[in-house]
VOGU-3710 file (C-alpha; in Angstrom, 3 decimals, decimal comma):
1> mdakstdtri> -73,925/73,472/97,064  -76,836/75,759/97,935  -80,085/76,592/96,210  -78,737/79,835/94,813  -75,678/78,245/93,214  -77,753/75,423/91,782  -80,314/77,832/90,345  -77,485/79,915/88,861  -75,921/76,825/87,285  -79,240/75,725/85,761
11> rgartedade> -80,040/79,169/84,417  -76,477/79,431/83,100  -77,023/76,215/81,183  -80,134/77,750/79,602  -78,153/80,829/78,566  -75,442/78,617/77,070  -78,016/76,692/75,058  -79,423/79,958/73,735  -75,957/81,293/72,853  -74,963/78,154/70,994
21> nggsggnggg> -78,067/78,425/68,865  -77,252/81,937/67,777  -77,849/84,037/70,865  -80,781/86,282/71,540  -81,593/89,336/69,508  -79,584/92,368/70,518  -77,284/90,388/72,786  -73,931/91,377/71,282  -71,910/89,725/74,048  -73,735/86,455/73,503
31> rvrtvllagl> -73,094/86,674/69,760  -69,372/87,300/70,244  -69,203/84,342/72,601  -71,006/82,168/70,045  -68,595/83,184/67,271  -65,508/82,600/69,424  -66,822/79,252/70,630  -67,574/78,183/67,059  -64,072/79,228/65,970  -62,468/77,283/68,828
41> ralvlavvvp> -64,522/74,196/68,020  -63,635/74,512/64,342  -59,950/74,691/65,291  -60,280/71,535/67,405  -61,960/69,723/64,508  -59,348/71,000/62,060  -56,674/69,306/64,170  -58,566/66,127/65,057  -60,253/65,444/61,708  -57,223/64,793/59,472
51> vgsitlfals> -55,291/62,869/62,113  -58,199/60,626/63,105  -59,650/60,091/59,636  -56,352/59,419/57,851  -55,122/57,052/60,552  -58,349/55,068/60,779  -58,815/54,925/57,011  -55,280/53,579/56,507  -55,726/50,992/59,255  -59,105/49,949/57,862
61> vvsvvlvlvg> -57,808/49,418/54,333  -54,812/47,407/55,536  -56,886/45,318/57,929  -59,601/44,526/55,363  -56,938/43,482/52,837  -55,332/41,239/55,463  -58,636/39,385/55,851  -57,597/37,478/52,713  -54,643/35,982/54,584  -56,472/35,454/57,864
71> igivttpwvl> -54,773/38,105/59,991  -57,490/40,647/59,266  -60,159/38,373/60,747  -58,678/39,178/64,142  -57,672/42,807/63,557  -60,642/44,049/61,517  -63,238/43,962/64,340  -60,911/46,018/66,532  -60,225/48,561/63,791  -63,898/48,844/62,810
81> tavrgfadwr> -64,827/49,285/66,462  -62,395/52,200/66,606  -63,931/53,636/63,417  -67,402/53,353/64,951  -66,170/55,021/68,118  -64,748/57,923/66,096  -67,971/58,216/64,098  -70,076/58,076/67,267  -67,952/60,828/68,790  -68,660/62,983/65,753
91> rmvaaqwygv> -72,368/62,183/66,034  -72,294/63,272/69,662  -70,414/66,467/68,822  -72,831/67,284/66,000  -75,826/66,826/68,297  -74,407/68,646/71,319  -72,807/71,562/69,486  -75,326/72,229/66,722  -78,361/70,018/67,246  -77,557/68,039/64,069
101> rippayrpvp> -78,775/64,544/64,911  -77,158/61,586/63,116  -78,632/58,396/64,577  -76,399/55,314/64,385  -77,867/52,304/62,632  -75,349/49,540/63,356  -76,560/45,975/63,375  -76,010/44,300/66,736  -73,136/41,852/67,069  -73,349/39,140/69,774
111> kdanpwtrcf> -70,900/39,813/72,578  -69,834/36,171/72,691  -69,320/35,893/68,914  -66,046/34,386/67,737  -63,611/36,545/65,688  -64,786/35,033/62,375  -68,459/35,823/63,059  -67,699/39,230/64,498  -65,513/40,188/61,536  -67,984/39,238/58,812
121> rmlgdpatwr> -71,006/40,517/60,749  -69,364/43,934/60,892  -68,206/43,817/57,268  -71,721/42,823/56,200  -73,259/45,840/57,929  -74,096/48,689/55,495  -73,408/51,183/58,282  -69,785/49,971/58,364  -69,294/50,832/54,710  -70,909/54,236/55,234
131> dlmwlpvdmt> -68,325/54,862/57,948  -65,492/53,789/55,633  -66,828/55,993/52,814  -67,114/58,888/55,240  -63,465/58,773/56,339  -61,943/59,993/53,000  -64,695/62,614/52,705  -63,950/63,727/56,235  -60,213/64,001/55,679  -60,755/66,215/52,587
141> agfvtavlpa> -64,024/68,160/52,420  -64,585/67,728/56,154  -61,152/69,190/56,875  -61,820/72,155/54,579  -65,193/72,909/56,176  -63,553/72,763/59,621  -60,438/74,796/58,859  -62,322/77,497/56,897  -64,260/78,984/59,846  -61,217/78,669/62,110
151> glllypfegf> -58,988/80,380/59,555  -61,577/83,061/58,806  -61,643/83,987/62,487  -57,866/83,881/63,050  -56,563/85,285/59,732  -57,710/88,901/60,410  -55,321/89,145/63,347  -52,356/88,776/60,978  -53,652/91,801/59,097  -53,911/93,753/62,347
161> algaglwrvf> -50,351/92,727/63,240  -49,100/93,972/59,875  -50,975/97,253/60,294  -49,416/97,704/63,736  -45,970/97,797/62,148  -44,951/94,160/62,422  -44,714/94,032/58,604  -41,088/95,013/58,997  -40,497/91,796/60,942  -42,189/89,712/58,241
171> tdgtyvgwwy> -40,556/91,527/55,300  -37,194/92,460/56,871  -38,001/96,068/55,996  -37,064/95,687/52,309  -38,699/92,533/50,920  -41,505/93,423/48,505  -42,978/89,949/47,910  -45,149/89,653/51,068  -48,886/89,465/50,438  -51,792/89,544/52,839
181> gfvpvsgqag> -54,672/88,107/50,861  -54,618/90,159/47,676  -52,900/93,168/49,327  -49,117/93,512/48,737  -47,232/94,625/51,825  -44,069/96,496/50,988  -44,551/99,531/53,193  -46,737/101,086/55,841  -49,461/101,964/53,311  -49,745/98,336/52,260
191> algaaalgav> -49,710/97,291/55,923  -52,660/99,584/56,632  -54,448/98,089/53,645  -53,842/94,642/55,129  -55,306/95,833/58,438  -58,376/97,178/56,618  -58,816/93,852/54,826  -58,439/92,073/58,165  -61,216/94,231/59,626  -63,495/93,317/56,717
201> llvvayytvp> -62,697/89,619/57,154  -63,378/89,861/60,888  -66,831/91,331/60,186  -67,481/88,534/57,707  -66,331/85,990/60,314  -68,633/87,539/62,920  -71,672/86,814/60,772  -70,652/83,566/59,049  -68,400/81,419/61,283  -71,220/79,619/63,201
211> yllrvhfllt> -73,009/78,846/59,943  -69,839/77,671/58,185  -69,164/75,263/61,040  -72,734/74,009/60,761  -71,980/73,138/57,119  -69,303/70,758/58,419  -71,855/68,884/60,522  -74,421/68,858/57,717  -71,768/67,298/55,461  -71,099/64,678/58,134
221> ravlgsgqge> -74,799/63,890/58,333  -75,103/63,698/54,557  -72,488/60,916/54,439  -72,934/59,148/57,770  -76,709/59,422/57,851  -78,964/57,117/55,936  -82,661/57,430/55,319  -83,092/53,665/55,520  -80,738/53,377/58,481  -82,504/56,179/60,305
231> laervrvlte> -85,854/54,575/59,553  -84,596/51,198/60,784  -83,278/52,789/63,975  -86,569/54,587/64,432  -88,515/51,346/63,993  -86,241/49,575/66,478  -86,647/52,307/69,099  -90,411/52,434/68,603  -90,633/48,655/68,889  -88,699/48,663/72,152
241> trrdavdtsa> -90,608/51,593/73,634  -93,951/50,096/72,591  -93,028/46,828/74,268  -91,943/48,692/77,386  -95,140/50,744/77,348  -97,277/47,601/77,025  -95,362/45,896/79,840  -95,679/48,984/82,023  -99,397/49,276/81,315  -99,947/45,599/82,124
251> adlrrierdl> -97,984/45,968/85,366  -100,001/49,064/86,293  -103,275/47,219/85,650  -102,135/44,313/87,838  -101,127/46,761/90,572  -104,492/48,529/90,414  -106,326/45,213/90,514  -104,254/44,061/93,508  -104,750/47,355/95,341  -108,504/47,255/94,783
261> hdgaqarlva> -108,769/43,601/95,810  -106,606/43,858/98,922  -107,611/47,356/99,955  -110,862/49,113/99,128  -112,723/45,953/98,069  -111,837/44,117/101,304  -112,941/47,100/103,395  -116,228/47,375/101,511  -116,901/43,647/101,998  -116,178/43,984/105,733
271> mgmdlgtvea> -118,403/47,050/105,905  -121,230/45,118/104,241  -120,889/42,303/106,757  -120,911/44,801/109,631  -124,061/46,418/108,277  -125,690/42,978/107,994  -124,840/42,295/111,617  -126,154/45,720/112,610  -129,422/44,938/110,875  -129,755/41,757/112,969
281> liekdpakar> -128,734/43,435/116,247  -130,494/46,763/115,969  -133,464/45,489/118,009  -131,659/42,983/120,241  -128,468/44,847/121,171  -128,580/48,539/120,169  -125,273/49,322/121,915  -123,364/46,721/119,925  -125,161/47,822/116,780  -123,957/51,400/117,350
291> rllaqarkss> -120,378/50,167/117,790  -120,604/48,234/114,526  -122,054/51,282/112,775  -119,107/53,378/113,971  -116,737/50,669/112,727  -118,532/50,599/109,366  -118,274/54,384/109,107  -114,530/54,195/109,776  -114,165/51,423/107,180  -115,981/53,544/104,602
301> adaltelrdl> -113,684/56,500/105,330  -110,597/54,284/105,023  -111,905/52,802/101,764  -112,516/56,303/100,402  -108,986/57,357/101,347  -107,508/54,306/99,618  -109,573/54,951/96,497  -108,373/58,563/96,425  -104,750/57,431/96,774  -105,304/54,918/93,993
311> vrgihppvla> -106,805/57,555/91,704  -103,938/59,895/92,542  -101,498/57,160/91,525  -103,269/56,682/88,198  -103,613/60,377/87,340  -103,291/62,951/90,130  -106,182/65,426/90,194  -103,783/68,325/90,746  -102,006/67,366/87,499  -105,259/67,378/85,526
321> erglgdavra> -106,521/70,587/87,108  -103,403/72,709/87,661  -100,750/71,340/85,325  -97,231/69,975/85,669  -95,726/72,861/87,625  -98,225/72,778/90,490  -98,260/68,966/90,487  -94,458/68,910/90,969  -94,783/71,513/93,730  -97,387/69,298/95,416
331> lalrlpiste> -94,937/66,389/95,206  -92,240/68,517/96,826  -94,523/69,492/99,711  -95,037/65,840/100,625  -91,310/65,036/100,756  -89,486/64,758/104,093  -86,534/66,648/102,566  -86,423/70,404/101,945  -87,160/70,789/98,221  -87,163/73,923/96,058
341> vdvdlagrpe> -89,028/73,944/92,741  -88,437/76,420/89,891  -90,964/76,189/87,049  -90,846/78,216/83,831  -93,580/76,965/81,502  -95,575/79,211/79,193  -98,237/76,561/78,648  -99,004/72,892/79,138  -97,650/69,856/77,284  -100,016/67,259/75,904
351> apveaaayfa> -101,641/65,166/78,622  -99,644/61,933/77,964  -96,338/63,839/77,979  -97,361/65,741/81,091  -98,248/62,518/82,901  -94,991/60,845/81,855  -92,974/63,834/83,069  -94,854/63,922/86,385  -94,336/60,253/87,195  -90,696/60,459/86,057
361> vsevltnavk> -90,084/63,339/88,476  -91,943/61,440/91,189  -89,710/58,394/90,728  -86,509/60,452/90,709  -87,561/62,297/93,875  -88,435/59,007/95,564  -84,994/57,630/94,695  -83,338/60,767/96,069  -85,219/60,492/99,359  -84,503/56,779/99,750
371> hsgadriwvd> -80,919/56,465/98,582  -79,093/59,799/98,279  -78,733/60,792/101,923  -79,380/64,387/100,845  -80,897/67,147/102,925  -81,710/69,490/100,016  -83,256/68,903/96,602  -83,741/71,357/93,753  -86,121/70,814/90,838  -86,001/72,945/87,688
381> vhhtrehgsr> -88,736/72,588/85,054  -88,624/74,664/81,881  -89,341/74,551/78,171  -86,871/75,670/75,510  -86,938/76,184/71,778  -84,640/73,910/69,782  -83,438/75,840/66,735  -81,184/73,099/65,438  -83,559/70,167/65,423  -85,419/68,943/62,374
391> dhdgmlriav> -87,879/66,821/64,279  -89,396/69,246/66,743  -89,270/72,833/67,880  -89,507/72,458/71,642  -87,999/70,543/74,523  -89,348/70,033/78,023  -86,323/69,882/80,316  -86,444/68,832/83,939  -83,403/68,779/86,222  -83,520/67,221/89,694
401> tdngkggaav> -80,435/67,974/91,784  -79,601/66,822/95,303  -76,610/67,354/97,582  -76,375/63,695/98,590  -73,580/61,164/98,453  -73,785/60,516/94,690  -73,209/57,190/92,975  -76,584/57,029/91,190  -76,562/55,157/87,880  -78,968/53,848/85,278
411> gagsglsgve> -78,830/50,067/85,371  -80,704/46,846/85,862  -82,915/46,991/88,906  -82,573/50,770/89,194  -85,644/52,949/89,381  -83,928/55,211/86,871  -84,178/52,441/84,269  -87,949/52,622/84,532  -87,789/56,394/84,150  -85,644/55,995/81,034
421> rrlgtfdgvl> -88,150/53,555/79,530  -91,054/55,838/80,378  -89,376/58,812/78,692  -88,319/56,690/75,724  -91,977/56,186/74,820  -92,043/59,881/73,880  -88,524/60,054/72,354  -87,289/61,481/75,631  -83,842/60,952/77,124  -82,411/60,670/80,614
431> avsspaggpt> -78,935/61,810/81,684  -77,422/61,205/85,112  -74,405/62,997/86,574  -73,611/61,535/89,988  -69,927/61,464/90,964  -68,928/59,845/94,237  -69,544/62,317/97,010  -72,219/64,104/95,016  -73,971/66,157/93,968  -76,366/64,183/91,781
441> mvtmeipcel> -78,138/65,800/88,840  -80,738/63,849/86,881  -81,758/65,605/83,658  -84,823/64,574/81,673  -85,704/65,877/78,209  -88,914/65,251/76,253  -89,524/66,826/72,836  -92,912/68,514/72,900  -94,847/71,698/72,251  -96,803/73,650/74,844
451> s> -100,449/74,472/74,372
//
């Protein structure tokens, strides 16, 4: 991997995001790609939806009924776990494909719970019953809203085939009962009419398929989502992030206190003692007094350097004065590894978001230097508009890529866990792609607006 290929991949991801949200004005190729992608996704859903929903609904009903005879106590948790997995997959698809966010609101179940407790904990969860109510809706209305955009995009090609003369194959040259839509096809004139209708349907598909597929995801959110469940999930996340923020703040205060006590404060105390000795020796031993004055001057310079480093660790001056882009560039200049930074920001985020993003990038870069074994790092910082989100209209996205050995993961004791907690305070997310052998890409997203 080189810088050019990485930059191309990152910029390609931006273009893909723009295309999936409708493309840019005047970009006909992007619009065609969006329509075709939406049709393909609709076709996938049209195949997966009935099979998955019907199967899981049938298993759920049978398993819940068997609870009465005891067998279901063992089978129901497994079936409901599969239902939740299917629902979570649809939540992920809705968010990734169309920005329709459907937060899960399942009540936690202890991992060491016995089958009886696990079964009735899951059956007593309102989110479970929303999932079970969603399955029959998904296999009916959900199937229709998935197959409609796929069919609207594919059906015109039958009309074109008829217009090209293949009507003779379909009608055996004499059969008069073949219809394409409302157009009877019994000869070449009817076949041309079918082709004209197909052209009209293709134009309609061009302008409506992405929006029809979005209706499918909005229907999913209407059934799977819950105002109370979403509020409960929001409260839980805020509680966790507030606790993490308080813990982080307390740890930072203890670190600052320790650094002041062991560093600058100790040097200032030593400097004061040296100056006291100088005062006593200035008449008796001027040479020794001059040496102590030089030592005191050096101690004051060291103390000033430590105080500047401490202030930089609290809030770097370059961040306050120049903004996130220049602050990240300053970080890159201090690294022992060749680092390229690409920044595309039309303004500045709010100060707390900017600080969180800066320290998150700093931690990720530190991890890359210490553990990746890389010799090149690329940092991409940009801000995008999120057309599909209800909660915000902008997203700060930062990608840090290195060509190291890979194997990075978010887990206990990992510096990335701290980054995830820091971003979570602002509803941000962290994603890590780090296969064995590399490369490693750490992506951070924080919803925000630029000033």
